[in-house]
C-alpha positions as CSV (number, residue, x, y, z in Angstrom):
1,M,37.7,87.5,125.7
2,L,35.8,88.0,122.2
3,F,38.3,90.1,120.6
4,P,41.5,87.4,120.6
5,L,38.8,85.0,119.1
6,L,38.3,87.4,116.3
7,L,42.0,88.0,115.1
8,P,42.3,84.9,112.5
9,V,39.1,86.6,110.9
10,L,40.4,89.9,111.0
11,A,43.4,88.8,109.1
12,F,41.3,86.8,106.4
13,L,39.2,90.0,106.1
14,P,41.5,91.5,103.4
15,C,41.8,88.0,101.3
16,V,37.8,87.6,101.4
17,L,37.2,91.2,100.3
18,S,39.9,91.1,97.5
19,K,38.4,89.4,94.3
20,T,39.6,88.1,91.0
21,V,39.3,90.7,88.2
22,T,39.7,89.2,84.5
23,Y,39.7,91.1,80.9
24,D,39.8,88.8,77.7
25,F,41.4,91.1,75.2
26,N,41.8,90.3,71.6
27,I,44.6,92.4,69.8
28,T,43.1,93.7,66.3
29,W,43.3,96.4,63.8
30,T,40.5,98.9,63.7
31,T,40.4,102.5,62.3
32,A,40.2,105.9,63.6
33,N,40.2,109.5,62.9
34,P,40.8,111.2,66.5
35,D,41.6,114.6,65.6
36,G,39.6,114.6,62.5
37,K,42.2,115.1,60.1
38,F,42.8,111.9,58.8
39,E,41.7,108.7,59.2
40,R,44.3,105.4,59.8
41,K,44.8,102.4,61.4
42,V,44.9,101.6,65.0
43,I,46.0,99.0,67.3
44,G,42.2,98.6,69.3
45,I,40.9,96.1,71.7
46,N,38.0,93.5,70.9
47,G,37.7,95.3,67.7
48,K,37.4,99.2,69.7
49,W,39.5,101.9,70.2
50,P,40.3,103.9,72.6
51,I,41.2,100.7,74.5
52,P,39.3,100.3,77.7
53,T,40.6,101.8,81.3
54,I,41.1,99.0,83.7
55,E,40.0,100.2,86.9
56,V,40.4,97.5,89.7
57,D,40.5,97.8,93.7
58,K,44.0,97.5,96.2
59,G,44.7,93.8,96.4
60,D,42.6,92.5,93.4
61,R,44.7,89.6,91.4
62,V,44.2,90.6,87.6
63,I,43.7,88.3,84.8
64,V,44.4,89.4,81.2
65,N,43.9,86.7,78.6
66,M,45.6,87.9,75.4
67,Y,45.2,87.1,72.0
68,N,47.4,88.8,69.2
69,G,45.2,89.0,66.2
70,L,46.9,91.6,64.8
71,G,47.9,89.4,62.0
72,D,50.9,91.7,60.8
73,Q,52.9,92.6,64.0
74,K,54.0,91.3,67.4
75,T,53.1,92.6,70.5
76,S,53.1,92.6,74.4
77,L,51.8,94.2,77.2
78,H,53.1,96.4,80.3
79,W,51.6,97.1,83.1
80,H,53.4,101.0,83.9
81,G,54.3,101.7,87.5
82,L,52.9,98.3,89.0
83,F,56.2,96.9,91.1
84,M,55.2,92.6,90.0
85,N,56.7,91.6,93.0
86,G,57.0,88.4,93.4
87,T,55.9,87.8,89.7
88,S,58.2,89.9,87.5
89,Y,57.6,87.6,84.7
90,M,54.9,89.7,83.9
91,D,56.2,92.9,83.7
92,G,56.1,92.8,79.6
93,P,58.7,93.9,77.9
94,V,60.0,92.5,75.1
95,G,63.3,90.8,75.1
96,V,63.9,91.7,79.2
97,T,60.9,89.7,80.8
98,Q,59.3,87.8,78.1
99,C,59.3,86.9,74.4
100,A,57.0,88.8,71.6
101,V,53.4,87.6,71.2
102,A,53.4,86.8,67.3
103,P,50.3,87.2,65.6
104,G,47.7,84.0,66.5
105,Q,49.4,83.2,69.8
106,S,47.9,84.1,73.4
107,I,49.4,84.9,77.0
108,V,48.2,85.5,80.2
109,Y,48.8,88.1,82.3
110,D,48.0,87.3,86.3
111,F,49.0,89.2,88.9
112,V,47.9,90.6,92.3
113,V,47.6,94.8,92.3
114,D,49.1,95.6,95.9
115,Q,49.7,99.5,94.9
116,P,46.9,102.0,95.1
117,G,46.7,105.1,92.3
118,T,47.2,106.2,89.1
119,Y,48.9,103.8,86.6
120,W,48.7,103.0,82.7
121,Y,48.8,100.1,80.5
122,H,50.7,99.8,77.0
123,S,52.7,97.4,74.4
124,H,56.4,97.3,75.1
125,L,57.9,96.4,71.6
126,K,59.4,98.4,68.7
127,G,57.8,102.0,69.8
128,Q,54.4,100.1,69.0
129,Y,52.0,101.4,71.6
130,P,52.2,105.2,69.8
131,D,49.7,103.5,67.5
132,G,46.9,103.1,69.8
133,L,47.8,100.4,72.7
134,R,48.0,102.4,75.2
135,G,45.3,102.9,78.2
136,A,44.3,104.0,82.0
137,F,45.0,101.6,84.9
138,I,43.3,102.8,87.9
139,V,43.5,101.2,91.3
140,N,41.0,102.4,93.8
141,D,42.0,102.3,97.6
142,P,39.8,102.3,100.4
143,D,42.3,103.9,102.8
144,D,43.4,106.9,100.2
145,P,44.2,109.4,102.8
146,H,42.6,112.2,100.5
147,K,39.2,110.4,99.8
148,D,37.4,112.8,102.3
149,L,38.3,116.2,100.2
150,Y,36.4,114.6,96.4
151,D,33.2,114.1,95.7
152,S,34.0,112.2,92.1
153,E,37.0,111.5,89.9
154,I,37.7,112.2,86.2
155,V,40.6,110.2,84.2
156,L,42.1,112.5,81.6
157,T,44.4,111.4,79.8
158,F,47.2,113.4,77.1
159,S,48.8,112.2,74.4
160,D,50.4,113.0,71.2
161,W,49.3,111.6,67.5
162,Y,50.7,110.8,64.3
163,H,49.3,110.2,61.1
164,Q,51.7,107.6,60.2
165,Q,52.1,104.1,61.7
166,M,55.1,103.8,63.9
167,P,57.2,100.8,61.6
168,S,57.4,103.2,58.6
169,L,58.2,106.5,61.2
170,I,61.3,104.4,62.4
171,K,63.0,103.0,59.7
172,R,63.1,106.7,58.5
173,F,63.9,107.9,62.3
174,L,67.1,105.4,62.7
175,S,68.5,105.6,59.0
176,V,71.3,107.5,57.3
177,A,68.8,110.1,56.0
178,N,68.0,111.3,59.4
179,P,72.2,111.5,61.1
180,T,71.1,114.5,63.4
181,G,68.4,112.3,65.1
182,A,65.9,114.8,64.0
183,E,62.4,113.0,65.9
184,P,59.4,112.9,64.3
185,V,57.4,115.9,65.2
186,P,53.4,115.0,65.7
187,Q,50.4,116.0,63.6
188,S,48.4,116.6,66.5
189,A,47.7,116.9,70.6
190,L,45.1,114.6,72.2
191,I,43.0,114.5,75.6
192,N,41.1,111.3,75.9
193,E,42.2,110.2,72.8
194,T,40.2,113.2,70.8
195,Q,39.5,116.4,70.7
196,N,37.0,119.1,72.2
197,L,36.5,116.8,75.0
198,T,33.8,118.1,77.4
199,V,33.4,117.3,80.7
200,S,30.4,117.8,82.9
201,V,30.5,118.6,86.5
202,E,28.6,120.1,89.6
203,P,29.1,123.6,91.2
204,G,30.7,123.5,94.3
205,K,32.0,119.8,94.0
206,T,35.9,118.8,93.9
207,Y,36.6,116.3,91.7
208,L,40.0,114.0,91.6
209,F,41.3,114.4,88.2
210,R,44.0,111.6,87.2
211,L,45.6,113.0,84.3
212,I,48.0,110.8,82.5
213,N,50.8,111.3,79.7
214,I,50.3,108.0,77.5
215,G,52.0,110.0,74.5
216,A,55.4,108.8,72.5
217,F,57.0,112.1,72.7
218,A,55.7,115.4,73.5
219,A,55.2,116.8,77.0
220,H,52.1,118.7,78.0
221,Y,51.5,122.0,80.2
222,V,48.3,121.3,81.5
223,W,46.1,124.2,83.2
224,F,42.5,124.6,83.9
225,E,41.1,128.0,83.3
226,G,39.5,129.7,86.3
227,H,40.4,126.7,88.7
228,T,43.3,125.8,91.2
229,M,44.7,122.2,90.8
230,Q,45.9,120.7,94.6
231,V,48.8,117.9,94.1
232,V,47.6,115.1,95.7
233,E,49.3,111.8,93.8
234,V,52.3,111.2,91.6
235,D,53.1,108.1,90.0
236,G,50.7,106.1,92.4
237,V,52.8,107.7,95.4
238,Y,50.1,109.8,97.7
239,T,51.8,113.4,98.6
240,K,50.9,116.3,100.8
241,P,48.6,118.4,99.1
242,M,50.1,121.5,97.3
243,D,48.4,124.2,95.3
244,A,49.6,124.4,91.4
245,Q,48.2,126.8,88.5
246,M,50.0,124.4,85.8
247,L,51.5,121.0,85.6
248,Y,54.0,120.0,83.4
249,L,53.2,116.1,82.4
250,T,56.3,114.4,80.6
251,A,55.5,111.3,78.7
252,A,54.9,108.6,80.7
253,Q,54.1,110.7,84.1
254,R,51.0,110.4,86.1
255,V,49.3,113.5,88.4
256,A,46.6,113.3,90.6
257,V,44.9,116.7,91.4
258,L,41.7,117.7,92.9
259,V,40.0,120.3,91.2
260,T,36.8,122.4,93.0
261,M,34.3,123.6,90.9
262,G,32.8,127.3,91.6
263,N,29.1,128.3,92.6
264,D,28.5,130.0,89.2
265,T,27.1,127.8,86.5
266,S,26.7,130.8,83.6
267,S,30.4,130.1,82.2
268,N,31.8,127.1,81.3
269,F,36.0,126.6,81.6
270,P,38.6,125.3,79.1
271,F,41.3,123.6,80.2
272,M,44.5,122.9,78.0
273,G,47.2,120.7,76.9
274,S,50.0,122.4,75.5
275,M,53.0,120.4,73.8
276,D,56.2,121.6,74.8
277,E,57.4,122.4,71.5
278,D,61.3,122.8,72.8
279,L,60.9,118.7,71.8
280,F,60.7,119.5,68.3
281,D,64.0,120.4,65.7
282,Q,61.6,122.0,63.7
283,V,58.1,123.3,64.5
284,P,56.2,122.5,61.0
285,E,53.9,125.7,59.7
286,G,50.5,125.2,60.9
287,L,51.3,122.7,63.8
288,Q,48.4,123.1,66.2
289,S,50.4,122.2,69.6
290,N,47.2,122.8,72.0
291,V,44.4,120.5,72.6
292,T,41.3,122.0,74.3
293,G,38.5,120.5,76.6
294,W,36.1,122.2,78.8
295,L,34.5,121.9,82.4
296,V,31.0,122.3,81.6
297,Y,28.8,123.8,84.1
298,D,25.6,124.0,81.7
299,S,25.3,122.8,78.4
300,R,23.6,125.7,77.2
301,N,26.7,127.5,77.7
302,E,29.0,128.4,74.8
303,N,32.0,126.7,74.8
304,P,34.7,130.1,75.0
305,P,38.0,129.7,73.5
306,A,40.9,129.7,75.8
307,K,42.8,132.7,76.5
308,E,46.0,133.5,75.6
309,I,49.2,133.5,78.2
310,S,52.2,134.9,78.3
311,E,54.6,132.2,79.4
312,F,54.4,128.6,80.6
313,D,55.2,128.7,84.2
314,P,54.7,125.2,85.8
315,F,54.5,123.6,88.9
316,D,58.2,122.2,90.6
317,D,57.2,118.6,91.4
318,F,60.5,118.8,93.2
319,L,58.8,120.4,95.9
320,L,56.9,117.3,96.8
321,E,56.4,115.1,100.0
322,P,54.9,112.3,100.2
323,V,52.4,111.5,102.7
324,D,54.3,108.3,104.0
325,E,57.1,110.9,104.8
326,E,59.9,108.0,103.4
327,P,63.2,109.4,104.9
328,L,66.1,110.1,102.4
329,L,67.8,106.2,102.1
330,E,71.6,107.0,103.1
331,N,74.7,105.9,102.0
332,P,73.9,104.1,99.0
333,A,75.7,100.6,98.6
334,T,76.1,101.1,95.0
335,S,76.1,103.8,92.8
336,I,75.7,103.9,88.9
337,T,76.4,106.7,86.6
338,L,74.8,106.7,82.9
339,D,76.3,109.2,80.7
340,V,73.3,110.5,78.1
341,V,75.1,110.6,74.3
342,M,73.3,110.9,71.0
343,D,76.0,109.8,68.5
344,N,76.2,108.1,65.2
345,L,77.0,104.6,64.2
346,G,78.7,102.4,61.2
347,D,75.4,102.7,59.8
348,G,74.9,106.3,59.7
349,A,72.2,106.5,62.2
350,N,71.7,108.4,65.1
351,Y,71.6,106.3,68.4
352,A,71.0,106.8,71.9
353,F,73.9,105.9,74.7
354,F,74.1,105.2,78.2
355,S,78.1,105.4,79.4
356,G,78.7,104.5,75.1
357,I,76.5,101.5,75.1
358,T,72.9,101.7,73.2
359,Y,70.4,99.0,73.8
360,V,70.2,95.6,71.7
361,A,67.6,93.2,73.3
362,P,69.1,90.1,73.8
363,K,68.6,86.5,71.8
364,V,67.6,85.0,75.2
365,P,65.2,87.4,77.5
366,T,67.3,88.2,80.1
367,L,65.2,87.3,83.0
368,Y,65.1,83.8,81.5
369,T,69.1,84.3,81.0
370,V,69.0,84.3,85.1
371,L,66.8,81.6,85.6
372,S,68.9,79.1,83.8
373,S,72.0,80.2,84.8
374,G,72.5,79.2,88.6
375,N,75.7,81.3,90.4
376,L,76.3,82.5,87.0
377,S,73.7,84.8,87.5
378,T,75.4,87.6,89.5
379,N,78.1,87.8,86.4
380,P,76.8,90.9,84.4
381,V,78.7,89.7,81.2
382,I,76.2,86.6,80.4
383,Y,73.7,88.9,79.6
384,G,75.6,90.3,76.4
385,Y,77.2,93.9,76.2
386,N,74.8,96.0,74.0
387,T,72.1,95.2,77.4
388,N,74.5,97.2,79.5
389,S,73.0,95.3,82.1
390,H,74.1,95.9,86.3
391,I,73.7,93.3,88.9
392,L,72.4,95.2,92.3
393,R,72.2,92.9,95.6
394,H,69.4,92.1,97.9
395,N,68.0,95.2,99.6
396,D,70.8,97.4,99.2
397,V,70.4,101.0,98.8
398,I,71.3,102.0,94.9
399,E,71.8,105.4,93.7
400,I,71.5,106.2,89.9
401,V,73.5,109.7,88.7
402,I,72.3,110.8,85.3
403,N,74.6,113.2,83.6
404,N,72.7,114.6,80.5
405,L,75.2,115.5,77.8
406,D,72.3,116.3,75.4
407,P,70.9,119.8,74.8
408,G,67.2,117.7,75.2
409,K,65.0,116.7,77.7
410,H,64.7,113.4,78.7
411,P,61.7,111.3,80.8
412,F,63.2,108.4,82.6
413,H,61.6,105.5,83.7
414,L,62.3,102.4,86.2
415,H,60.4,99.3,86.3
416,G,59.7,97.5,89.2
417,H,60.0,100.2,91.8
418,N,60.0,103.8,92.2
419,F,62.6,106.1,93.5
420,Q,63.4,109.3,95.4
421,V,64.6,111.7,93.4
422,I,67.1,113.5,95.5
423,Y,68.9,116.2,93.1
424,R,67.8,117.7,89.7
425,S,70.0,120.6,87.9
426,P,68.9,123.5,86.2
427,D,69.7,123.2,82.7
428,D,73.3,123.4,81.5
429,A,74.9,122.4,85.1
430,G,76.9,119.8,83.0
431,A,77.5,116.8,85.1
432,Y,77.1,116.0,88.9
433,D,79.9,116.6,91.3
434,P,79.5,114.3,93.9
435,T,82.1,116.4,95.9
436,A,80.0,119.5,95.8
437,T,77.3,120.4,98.6
438,H,74.1,119.3,97.8
439,D,71.0,120.5,100.4
440,N,69.4,116.9,99.9
441,P,65.5,116.9,101.0
442,A,64.9,114.9,104.6
443,I,62.2,113.4,103.0
444,P,62.3,113.3,98.9
445,M,59.6,113.3,96.6
446,R,59.4,109.7,95.2
447,R,58.0,109.0,91.3
448,D,58.6,106.2,88.6
449,V,59.0,108.7,85.9
450,V,61.3,112.1,86.4
451,L,62.5,114.3,83.7
452,V,66.3,115.6,83.3
453,N,67.1,119.0,82.1
454,P,68.9,119.8,78.8
455,N,72.6,119.4,79.4
456,G,71.5,118.7,83.9
457,N,72.0,115.9,85.9
458,L,69.7,114.1,88.0
459,V,70.6,111.4,91.0
460,L,68.3,109.1,92.1
461,R,67.7,106.6,94.9
462,F,66.0,103.6,95.5
463,R,66.2,100.2,98.2
464,A,66.7,97.0,95.8
465,D,64.1,94.8,97.5
466,N,62.2,93.3,94.5
467,P,64.1,90.5,93.0
468,G,63.8,90.9,88.9
469,V,65.1,92.1,85.8
470,W,64.3,96.0,85.4
471,F,64.3,98.1,82.4
472,F,65.5,101.7,83.0
473,H,64.8,103.6,80.4
474,C,64.2,107.1,78.7
475,H,60.4,107.0,77.9
476,L,60.3,108.9,74.6
477,E,59.7,106.4,72.4
478,W,61.9,107.7,69.6
479,H,64.7,107.5,72.4
480,I,64.3,103.9,73.9
481,V,63.9,102.5,69.7
482,S,67.3,104.1,69.2
483,G,68.7,102.4,72.5
484,L,68.6,104.6,75.3
485,A,68.0,101.6,77.9
486,T,69.9,99.6,80.4
487,T,69.1,96.7,82.8
488,F,69.0,96.1,86.5
489,V,69.2,92.5,87.3
490,E,68.4,92.6,90.9
491,A,69.3,90.1,93.5
492,P,69.5,87.5,91.1
493,L,70.2,84.7,93.2
494,Q,66.9,85.5,95.2
495,L,64.8,85.8,91.8
496,Q,65.9,82.0,91.0
497,S,62.9,81.1,93.0
498,Q,60.0,82.3,90.3
499,V,58.9,80.0,88.0
500,V,57.7,81.3,84.8
501,P,54.2,80.2,83.7
502,Q,54.3,77.8,80.8
503,D,52.5,79.9,78.5
504,H,54.8,82.2,78.6
505,L,57.5,79.7,77.4
506,D,56.0,77.9,74.9
507,I,55.6,81.5,72.6
508,C,58.9,81.5,72.4
509,T,59.4,77.9,71.5
510,A,56.7,78.5,68.7
511,Q,58.7,81.0,67.2
512,G,61.9,79.1,67.9
513,L,63.3,81.2,70.3
514,P,65.6,80.3,73.3
515,T,64.2,80.3,76.5
516,E,67.5,79.0,78.4
517,G,71.2,80.0,78.2
518,N,72.9,83.5,77.7
519,A,72.2,86.5,75.8
520,A,73.2,85.0,72.7
521,G,71.9,81.3,73.3
522,N,74.3,79.5,74.4
523,K,73.4,77.2,77.3
524,V,76.7,74.7,77.2
525,D,79.2,77.9,78.2
526,F,77.4,80.8,79.5
527,L,80.7,83.1,79.4
528,D,81.0,82.5,75.3
529,L,78.9,85.3,73.7
530,T,79.4,84.0,70.4
531,G,76.7,85.5,68.6
532,E,75.0,87.9,70.5
533,N,73.1,90.4,69.0
534,R,75.3,93.7,68.7
535,S,74.9,97.3,67.4
536,P,76.5,98.4,64.5
537,D,80.0,98.8,64.5
538,P,81.3,102.5,65.0
539,L,81.9,105.2,62.8
540,P,85.2,105.5,61.0
541,A,87.6,107.4,62.8
542,G,87.0,111.0,61.2
543,F,83.7,111.1,60.5
544,E,80.7,113.3,62.2
545,A,77.0,113.8,61.5
546,R,77.7,116.3,59.6
547,G,79.8,114.9,57.6
548,I,77.1,112.3,56.7
549,V,74.8,114.8,55.9
550,A,77.0,116.1,53.6
551,L,78.0,112.7,52.2
552,V,74.0,111.7,52.0
553,F,72.8,115.0,50.2
554,S,76.2,114.8,47.9
555,C,75.2,111.1,46.7
556,V,71.7,112.3,46.1
557,A,72.9,115.4,44.2
558,A,75.0,113.2,42.5
559,V,72.3,110.1,41.4
560,G,70.0,113.2,40.3
561,G,72.7,114.3,38.6
562,M,73.1,111.2,36.3
563,M,69.6,111.0,36.2
564,V,69.4,114.4,34.6
565,V,72.0,113.3,32.0
566,V,70.5,110.3,31.3
567,W,67.1,111.7,30.6
568,Y,68.8,114.4,28.5
569,G,70.5,111.2,26.6
570,M,67.4,109.4,26.1
571,A,65.6,112.5,24.3
572,D,65.1,112.9,20.9
573,V,67.6,114.8,19.1
574,P,65.5,118.1,17.5
575,K,65.4,118.6,14.1
């Protein structure tokens, strides 16, 4: 008779065990020199950089009181990989779920974390986070199915580093002087925002290494000399353990691996992050693409240099199976095909396109348009042409087909969900053929960032069970600022029950920004998009990138020639 009496107590127990974790963040400038080559301004928190790792337990409520103390830049925070169920207004991408936080303004991010695993947080505005506003977010889980397999855990972030700040780099990247769209190449690679990192380990122990690529551009090949990794989680999804000698960690991906130390303490061992140079249009002379850390068994040992390897042969994450064995989602109700193209527009700059549309943020955050548009919220027109918005019905199975019609690699990230990876073609396979026979996995690998191969294709599926406005974009910062993004407006009628906190609305109002209406800010006629933010006009017929290059250099040569003539004409005539 005692057990029935205990049921209400047991049901209440998770609420009792959960706690509220509060952080007070003043986003400020500071200085750093992480690669030892160049000291520069970086974006820190509370005057310090690297910024702190957020660590909570599953079920905790997280409150972040954020103040923008930068003085000269707006900002925001995005909680990468966290679904924000019921609080989509806390997701953080500017123009999608909120206005930017201006200097001197404050915002409160308040949400419950109901997902265990490895995540990170970063600014989601104008490619800002590579200037330093990026850090790990770890959610511990008492029910981790692998918890008995390891003794301790260690967080390792991998990143690229630029000596110049992002605003100046973006200005040059998106300009007529760079018509081919060549992305700026980083100066260095970092581990935990530094180089020559040492990690003390004990012989015979097994460690859970949480590996996170928090970089802007470069993917990293990652390996531990003399040790085998065992993959047990990707992007917050527990997986059945699989051995790996080398990983390919593209921008924004996370992988948790078990690594067991040997019993011999006579040697220390390097572990490596090597930037994928295939991503760079040109490799600058002298670029050091590798960054080395060491597993230190004994501090009295020397830390040996890494051994050269003959080729990169990373583990194929497509082979992974989630522990929960979620079966293949069948019979998608909606299939969205996105063709990836890079091309020039009328201003001469090179942009990125999903099916002919390059993303431009609207005047009203898309979420706020949903909440103020009533039954018109199911009409994609009101969200603006350049948001490339797709309406998803509640609980439908959604299929995304990505045809990468570009010779580059692209890591795609979905906010608010993870997705099943149904099919990934090899390089140069061209567009996806839905009529062909494909051997889809019965239990697909699931994650929230996945790489599509050059000139290849990718098929993803997820269930639209999380009402919200969710961004889907390439996570190479150069490509998101050039427009490689689209918007999923999921279950808009159900979403209208959510209420945006007043302080979120206030940061818009204080800047004179509308919080109601369509993408153009029109709240009288939602179908009138006059004055909406649009991309530059297309190039005139017949223009190509090589023509722009020729025109630019012809103009430069002409100006240079005229300056020589003027200089010669002003010189003194010799006697």
